[in-house]
N, C-alpha and C positions, 0 to 999 in steps of 0.2 A: 504494500498499499504506500502510495507517494505521501512523502510528510507536508504537511500545509504549514506555510510560513504565518505566523500569526505576529500583529503588531502590538505590543502592548505601550499602555499609556504611562506606565511607572515612572519612567524616567523624564517623561512631560511633566507630570503631575510634580515629582522632587524639583525641577528646573522653574516651574511656574511658581512655586512655592517660595524658592530661593528669588525670585525676579520679584516676586511683591515684597518680599521684606526689603529688597534692597530698594524700593519704590514705596516706601513708607506705612506698609501693613504691619502688624505684629500678631505674633501668636497664629501663623498660617499653620493648619494641622489638615490631614485628609480628613474628609467629611464622611462620615456612616449613615445610609439610609436617611439623607437630606436632602435627594433630588437636586445634587452639585457633587461637585469633585472636591472641593477646598472650603474651610471656613477661617476669615480670616478678621483682624480689628484693623480699622483707621480711624484715626479723629473719635475715638470713645465711640466708634459703631461698628455692630458686627455685620460682616460682608458674607455672601453666598457666592461662590466663583464655580463657573463652569468652564472646565476645559476643554478646548476644542484644539486637538493636536493634528496635524499632517505630517507624515512621514518622508513626505517628497521634499526633495532640494529646494525646486522651485516650482512657480506655476500657480495654479488657483486652488483656493482653499474649497475644500468640498467634504460635508458630512452630514450626519443626522443629530437630530436634538428632539430628545425624547418628549411627549407629551407632557408628561408628569414634571420635567425640567421647566419647560414653557410655562405651565401654569404656576409653578412656583415662582418663576420670574416675574412674569406680569403681577402676582400676588405680593411681591417683595420688589417692585420697581426702583425703591430709592436705598436698596442694600443686596442688590444681585446682579452679578456682571458675567460677562462673558469672556474669556482671556483666549484667544487666538493664538497659537505657538508652532513653531516649526524649527526643529534641531533633531540631533540623532546622537550627540556626544554628551561628555561631561563639562564642556568647555562653554559656560554660559555665552561668554562673548560670542559665539559663532550661531546663538539663537537668534529667534525674531519671535516679538512679543508684540501683541496689540490688545488691549482692554477696551472692552465695548460696554455702554449701558444697556440696559435692556431695550428702550426705546429704540436706540440705533441698530442694535444685531437684529431685531426682530424686523427691520425692513430688507434685510438680506436673505430672510426664511422665505420657501415657499411650502405648501401641504401637498404631498403627493398620499398616494394609497397608505391607508393604515395598514400597519405589518402585524402578523402574527408571530410569533418564536414557536419552534417545534425542536423537542427534545426526544433523542433517543440515546441509550445506553448500548454499548457495546462490548462483549464480553470477549476472551481472549482467543475464543472460536470465531469471532466477527459475528456471533448472533445478536440481533437489535431488540431489546426490549424498551417498553413504554414504561418510565419511571413512575413512581407514585409521588403525586403532587402534594403539597401542603393544603390544608382545609381553605385557607385564604388566596389560593391561586384561582383566577378567572380561567375554566377551562374553554375552548373554544366547541362550538356547537354550531350545527345549522340554523339556530333561530337566531344566535348572534352574530352569524355572518350575515343573514337577511335584515337584522336590524341596522347593523353597520353599512350595509350596503345601500340601503334606503337613506340615511342620513349622510353619507358620502355622495349619493348622487345630487345633494341639495347643496352641498360645500362646491362640489366643482364647477368650476365655471364650463357654461357652455357656449361652443364655437358654432 
């Protein structure tokens, strides 16, 4: 089986925390279950910071923003920030960083088709099984898909 290259954003989050601290933020730490990547303080205010990382050396930035992140952002407009970055080594001076307010970042976002996540577990023989999901996990169903499709058709601009 071919090995799949995955791109981790752990380095990016570390470098973003370092950059934020160099730019006046204090107590920057990884956020857990907060619909953002980092939490920090500046001028006695707590900030939620969502990191948007590109592993490309140059060119356009493109990626996803989860609905949970967008909702948290618009619900905390005065203290939620998006930090776009690019880099791939330990030298912070080779990195690019740009901080955006919610009002500015939302202008570069578009709505595409909502997505579903699938999960399959593989054993050593390559057999796939469906995992047991937590009770608070919303499972896909025909009913849910039809409801979402109906709503999505209302959102989509007709051409």
